[in-house]
N, C-alpha and C positions, 0 to 999 in steps of 0.2 A: 363404449365411447368411440366416437369416430376419430381416427387418427388423421391429423392434418399433414404432418411432415415428419419424416425420419431425420435423424440428427444431422446428416451432412446437408440436407436440403434446408434445415432450419438455419444452419450457420450461413448459408448463402443468402437466405431471406433476411437475416439480421445484419448482413454485412454493411448495410447503410446506416445502421444504428449502433452496432457494436464496433468500437474502435479497433480496427485491425483484426477482426475475427479470423483465425487461422484454420487450417484443416484439422479436424479432430482425429488424431492418429495416436494410438497408445503404444505404438512400437511394433506390434505384430511379430516379434521374434527376430527382427533384423537389427543388427548392431549399427553403430554410427558409421556413416559412409556407405551404407547399403550392403555391406558384406554379409554373407549368410553361411559360408562354408567353414568347415573345420571346427576346432575348439575355440569358438567365438572369433573366428578369423585370425587367430594368432594373438589376440588381445590378452595381455597379462591379467590374471585374476587374483593376485596376491598382494596388490599394492596398498599402501597407506597414503591417502591424499590429505593434505593440510589446507583447509579453507579458513575463512575468517568470519567472525561476527564482531560487531563494533562495540558491544557491551555485554556485561553479564546478563544472562536470562534471569528474569524475576521468578519464573517457573516455566514448566513445559506443558502447562495447560494451554492448548493452542487457540482457544476461543474466549476464555474468560475475560481477558482484558488485553489491550494493545501492548505488545512487547517486542520491540524491534530487535532486541538481543536474541530472542528465541525464534524469530521469524524464519531465518534461513535454515535453522536446525530442524524446526518442526515440518518443513516442507519435505524432509527426507524420512521422518518418522511416521507422519500421518498422510492420509489421502482426503480428497474432497470428491463430490460427485463429478464436478468439472474443475479444472485448474487453470490458473492464469500463468501463461508463459511469458518470456521476454517478448518485447514488441507487441504487447497487449493481445496476444493470441489466446483464444479460449479452446482448451484441449480436453478431451474426455479423460476421466480418471476412474473412479469406482463405477460410474455409469458407462455402459457400453453403447447406449443410445438413449435418446429422449425425444419426446414429441409434445406439441401443444394440441389441444382440442381446437376444433374449427372456430369456436367463439373466443379463443384465447384465455378462457377462464380456468383451464385445467392443464397442468404440466405433469407428464408422466416420465419417470426415469426407469430404465431397465438396467439392473445391476449385474456386474460380473458374477458368475457362479464360482464357488470354491474359495472365496476370499476368507482368510483367517486373521485373527488378531495375533499379535506377537506372543501371547501366552497360549496360543493354540485353539482358543475358542472361536467358533464360527462367527463371521460377520453376516448380518442380515439387515433387511429393511428396517427392522425395529430400532437398530442403532441410529439410523438416519432420523427417524421420527423422534426418538428420544433427544438427540442432539439439538434439533431445531426447535422442538417444543420447549425444551429447557432453556435454550438461549433466549427465546422470546419471553418466557415466564420470569426468568431471573435477570432479564435486561443485561445480558452479556455485551461485550464491547461493540459488536456490530449488529445488535438486535434490530436496529432500525432498517438494515438492509433486508430483513426478513418480514418487515411489517405488512407487506402485501399478501402474505400467506394467511389464508383463513383457517385451513385445517390440512392435516396430512393423514393419508390412509395407506395401509400396507396390505393389499389384497393377497400377497404371498411374500416369501422371504426375499425374492429378487425384484420386487416392484414397489416403487414409491410413487404415490399420486398426491400432488400438491394442488389443492383447491385454492384459487386466488380470489382476492376481493375485487380486483379489477384486472383487465388485461395489462400485462407489464412486459414491455419489450426489453427492459433492462435486467430482468431477474436472473437470466443465465450468467450475465457478466457479474452480478453481485454474488452469486453462489460460487463463482470461481475465485473470489478475492479473499480478503482478510476475514478471519473469525468464522469460517465456515467449514473447518476440518471436521470430519465425522469422528466422534469420540465413543469409547466402549461403554455401552449401557450397563453391561454386567459389572463393570468396575465402579461406575459413578452413581448409579441409581440408588436413591435413598441415603446419599451422603451429602456432606457440605462440599459442593464443587470447588469452593475457594480454598479448602484445606485438605482435600483428599490426598493421601500419600502418593498417588499416581502423578500428581503435579510435579513431583521431583523424580519420579521413576516411571516415565511415560510408556504406555502401551498403545501402539498404533497398528495400522495395517500396511505401513509404507515399506519402501525398499531397504531401509536400514533400521536396526534396533538400537535402543539406547543402552549404553554401557556405563558411562561415568561422567561426572561433572566436577571439575576442580575450579572453584571460584577464582576469578582473576587470571586463570591460566588457559583452560581448554574444556571442550566437551567432546567425548568420544562416542562414536557409533560404530556398529559392525554390520556387515552384510546380512540381510534377512534371506537365508537360503530357501525359505519356504514362501518367498514372495509370490504373489499371484500373477504378477506381470513379468516383464523381462527382468532377468536376474541382474543385479548391479555388477559392474566390473570390479570395482574397488572392494577389497576385503575389509578395510577399515577407513572410516571417514572421521577426521578430526577437525574441529573448529577452534582455531586459536582466538582468544579474546584479546583484541587489540583496539583500543579506543582513540589512539593518537595517529593522525595521518602520516606524520614523519616517521614514526616507529614502524607503521605498516609498510611504508614505502621501502624502508631499509630492509625489513624482513623479506619483502618481495624480491628486491634486487639481489639479496644475499642467498636466495633459494630456500629460505626458512619456511615460506608458505608457497603454495602452488598457484595461488591466484589472489588478486587484490580484493575480489568479491565486491568491488565498488568501482566507481569511476576513478580515473587518474586524478590525484589531488592537484588543485590549481597551482600549487607551488612547484610542481614537477611537470607541468604541461609542456610538451615539446621535447623533453629530455630523451625520449625513445624514438623520436621522429626519424623515419628512414631506416630503423634498425630491423634487419631481416629476421631476427630471432623472435619477433612478435607479430601477432595478427591484431589489427585494430578495428574497433566497431564504434560507431557514434550514432546517437539517435536522440530525438526530443522526447522527453518523458511526459507523463501526466501528473507529475509530482511538483507541488509548488511550495515555496517557502513564503510565509506571510506573517504579519502581525495582526493581533486582534485585541479587543478591549473588554474589560468587565463592564457590561452594560447595566449592571446594578449600581455602578458608581455614577452618580448624577453628572459628574463632569463629562463623561463620555456619552451621555444621553443626548447631548447637543451635537447634531450632525456637523456643525461648523468646526467643532474641536477635532472630530475624526478627519474631516477634510483638510484641516490644518496639518495634521500628521502626514497625510498623503502628499500634500504640497511640499512638505519639508524634507521627506525622505528621497534621496537620490538613488533610484533603482539602478541606473547605469553605473554609478560609482560603486554601489554594493556588489554588483556582478563583476566589475573590473577587478575589485580587490580580492574576491573570494572564489570565483568559479572558473573552471576550465572548459565547461560545456554548458549547453542551455543558452538562455538569454534573459535580459531584464524583463520583468513582467510589464505588460502594457494593457492587458484586458482583464475583465473580471472572471473569466473562465480560462481553463488551460489552453495555451497556444496550440496544443496538439489537435484540438478540434477546429481545424482551420475553416471549415464551412459554416461553423456556428458563430464565429467571432463577430461581434457587433461594433462596427467602426464608430458609432455614436455613443458608445459606452466605455471609451478608453479611460484609463487612469490619467490624472492631470500631469502635465509637465511640471518639473520642479520649479517652485517659485516661492522663495523664502519670504519675500516682502508680503506676498498675498497670504501666506500662512500666518504671519504676525497680525495682519489686518483682520483676519477671521477670528483670531483669538481675542483681539480687542473688541470686535463686534459681539463676541460671546460674553463680554463683561470682564475680561482679565486685564490686569495691569501688571507691569513689571515690579518685582519686589526690590529690596535693597541690593540683592545680588544680581539683578538684571534678568530674572526669570519670570515668565508668566505662570508657570506651574512646575511642580516637582513630582515626577512619576518614577515608579520602579518597574522595570521590565524583568519578569521571571522567565527563564529559559533553561532547558536542560542541555548538557554538554553533548555535542554531536558534531564530529568532523570539524569544520571551520566556523562553527557558530559563534565562538568567542570573537573572532575577527569580524564577522558580520554584525554582531551586536555592537561592537565598537564603532563601526562605520555609521550605523543608525544613530548611535549616541551622539556622535559628532555632528551629523546632519541636523538633528532636531535642536541641538544646542544653538546652532546658528539662527534658529527661529525662536529662541528664548524659552526653550523647554529643557529643564534639567532632568536627564534620564539616568537613573542609577541602574546598573546591571547586576542581577542576581543569578549566577549560573549554578546549576545543581545537577545531581544525578537524576536520571529519568524517573525512577521510582519516587523520589522526593517531589519532583515536579508534578507527577500525577496526583500525589496526595494533596499537595498544596493548591494546585491550580485546577486540575480536572475534577477532583472529587469535592474539595472543600470550597472552591471558588474564592480562595483567599489570595487575590491578586488584583493588580490594576491594569497591567498590560503584559502580554506574553507574545513570544515568537515560537512558531513551530512550522513543520513542513508536513505534507501529506499527499497521498495519492488521491486524485479526484476523478477516477475512472473505474473500470475501463470504458464504461459507457458514459456519455455526456451527463446522464442522471447522477453520476457520482458527486457532482457539485453539491447536491442536497445535504450530504453528510456534514458539511461545514456551516450551512446557513439555515436549514429547515428547523422549525420550532421543535425542540426536544431531541434533535439528532445527537448522536453520541459524541461527535467531534465539534459540535457547536459550542465551543468553549466559553464564548462571551455571553451566551444566553440571549442571542438575537431572536426576535420573533416579528414576522410580518405576515398576516393572514393572506394578503394578496399574493405574496411570493409563494407561500405554502400551497395555495390553490393551483398556481401555475406549475409548480414542481410535481404535484399530484397528476396534473393533466399531461405533463410531458412524458411520463412513462407509459401512457396509454396510446400515444400517437405512433402509428406505424407509417404514416405518410411522411416522407422525408421533409418536404417543403413546409408542411404544417409544424413539424417538430422544430425545425430551424427557427421559424417565427416565434414559437413558444419560448425557446431558450434565449432569443434576443430580447424578448420582454422581460425575462428573468434577469438578464444582465443589466437592463435599464434600472430595475429596482435596486439591484445590488450596487450599482454605481451611485445612485442617489443616496442610499443608506450607508454604504461602506461598512458593513459588518466585519469584513476583513479587508486588509490592504495587502494585496499580493506584492512581493518584492522581486522574487526570482522564479522563473519557470525552469525547473531543473532539467538539464540534459545529461546525457551519459556518454562518456568517452572511455572506452575500455581498452586495455592492453592485455592480450592473452598470450601467454608463452606458447611458442610454436609447437612444443612437444605435448601440450595439453589438448587432448582430443575429446569430442563429445561434450563440450561445455554447454550450459543451458542457453546461452545467447545464440549458439550455433544451431541448437535443436529447439528453437523457440516454438515450433509447431508440434512438439512431442513431449516436452517436459514442463514442469513448473519452473518459475523464474530462478529458483536456487536449488533445483533438484539435480543430484549428481549420479543418477542411475547409470548413465552411459559415459561417464567421464573416466578417463584413464590417462596415464603418462606414457607416451610413446617411448619405447626403449630401443 
């Protein structure tokens, strides 16, 4: 096979298409701040760090299904071939390099030597092949991100060759994201991956090992002293389970947790402004909060009804009430992809009278209570979503829509909405990157997060075309056409483009947002508390 590009050259070549592709640096033995001398440059090695997760993990299987509670924890237990850092950087992980063939149809990864699982068994290319083959066969959470892989070969223990169905400029970004952690073949092969005991007692290759999980309280990890990469500074890493913004804020201010592990809650925005004891970071994310509809319900099959909701919801008001960062959604794709935004495909300005007119044109008349329709919105509890749902409820009420809100735990929501499709309308948020192709996960036919069951063959064809285009101008035009179809059909109605405003305690060093070109987004290998 003719090698086209080594990994650093690949990252430069993809810089036009991968949002914020960073330098692929796995640490190289240098600690945070560039220090190299002494016993880790005087950095303490016996600390317990207290981080946060927003909900109880459903399991510690990192790929089987989406699980926001386990996500930050799993980034410290498991590894991927490449990993997604803060600021959408794509960093090397189990792969020490990779290259595409000249025709773009083959992607080869060269793995680190000497990697071991936490139980002492050697990690090999066979684990990679088993993970991805099984994810595709069993339709795990992000199997659609792997759909362009035709086959995987393992010519030796340290080489993985992916044969692609078509050239795919987005695949490195997809492999760095959700549901692509490499799992131990020797633990899972021949078992039911949904019920394997390792789901509650995980075995990874990562910088920390699993110790204990106390439901509703915390998850404890310990340093993996046999880690194949740079050894973690912290001896113990605990994740406190805190699902209420105000409780989290109090714990943070009282020193009970070392980091918010999320953006500053809107209710406390500005409270730390000018405080020299904190370092602040702010950025626009590729995560969007939106509503969508069950398109099996004939009421929502009429595009005029979906347009009426878009006209009734006040995105600016939603943002004003609930957000400290980001901005109200105006476009059909993430605002972070500035060069791709189509000015002709913007969401409509709020117009309650026009919303009611469209409902009447669709055949609806007000009942005795003054409503055109009665709808239930199912959503799971996450941060300020109760407040956001209440704003949306009041917005659509003004347009003659009675919206009942049903808030539930994420696991119950997944069962009711995502699995059984037993819903009318739902609200959720999600990452739609790191490449522009990430939008497909919400709207492509059969995609894992296409909750509403939307399908448009013309859109599917354009999405398939978009990942093959390496010419920037051609790719921009393709995704503008995609936006036009999305705007006409409104399979989702974006509400807020979520930004991030972080406050880091000054004594906390080596945080993931600082080492975005070195770590995963919630990886604490280099984190310590200055003493």
